[in-house]
C-alpha positions in Angstrom: 0.0 0.0 0.0 2.8 2.4 0.8 4.5 1.7 -2.4 1.5 3.0 -4.4 1.7 6.4 -2.7 3.7 8.9 -4.8 5.0 11.0 -2.0 7.3 13.3 -4.1 4.3 14.1 -6.4 2.2 15.0 -3.4 4.9 17.3 -2.0 5.3 19.0 -5.4 1.5 19.6 -5.8 1.1 21.0 -2.2 4.2 23.2 -2.6 2.9 24.5 -5.9 -0.5 25.4 -4.5 1.1 27.1 -1.5 3.3 29.1 -3.9 0.3 30.0 -6.0 -1.6 31.2 -3.0 1.4 33.2 -1.8 1.8 35.0 -5.1 -2.0 35.7 -5.2 -1.8 37.2 -1.7 1.2 39.4 -2.6 -0.6 40.6 -5.7 -3.8 41.4 -3.8 -1.7 43.3 -1.2 -0.1 45.3 -4.0 -3.5 46.2 -5.4 -4.6 47.4 -2.0 -1.4 49.5 -1.6 -1.9 51.0 -5.1 -5.4 52.0 -4.3 -4.3 53.5 -0.9 -1.6 55.6 -2.7 -4.2 56.7 -5.3 -6.6 57.8 -2.6 -3.9 59.7 -0.8 -2.7 61.5 -4.0 -6.3 62.3 -4.8 -6.8 63.9 -1.4 -3.5 65.8 -1.7 -4.4 67.2 -5.1 -8.0 67.8 -3.9 -9.5 65.6 -6.6 -13.2 64.9 -6.2 -15.2 62.1 -7.8 -14.2 59.1 -9.7 -11.7 59.3 -12.5 -11.9 57.4 -15.7 -8.6 55.9 -16.5 -7.6 53.5 -19.3 -4.7 51.1 -19.5 -2.3 50.7 -22.4 -4.4 48.0 -24.1 -7.6 50.1 -24.0 -5.7 53.2 -25.1 -4.2 51.3 -28.1 -7.7 50.1 -29.0 -9.1 53.6 -28.8 -6.3 55.0 -31.0 -6.8 52.3 -33.6 -10.5 53.3 -33.9 -9.7 56.9 -34.7 -10.2 57.8 -38.3 -7.3 59.9 -39.6 -7.8 61.5 -43.0 -5.3 60.6 -45.7 -3.5 63.9 -46.6 -2.8 62.7 -50.1 -6.5 62.3 -50.9 -8.6 65.3 -52.2 -11.0 66.3 -49.6 -14.6 67.0 -50.6 -15.4 70.7 -50.9 
């Protein structure tokens, strides 16, 4: 019965899940710290209300949707 238990695999799986949980906790703590810094800066700069911010991916999508006229084409008059 003991020969059928793969102890090294059990240890690897449990260590992996502990590592994953630790990384998740560190990320969540970082998010909380970022939000606290944002609130402090907003108070310092006397900002009121919610701000609408976009990340780099959303900014790139918005820029890609802009229609820029071709300067070589004749514009309708």
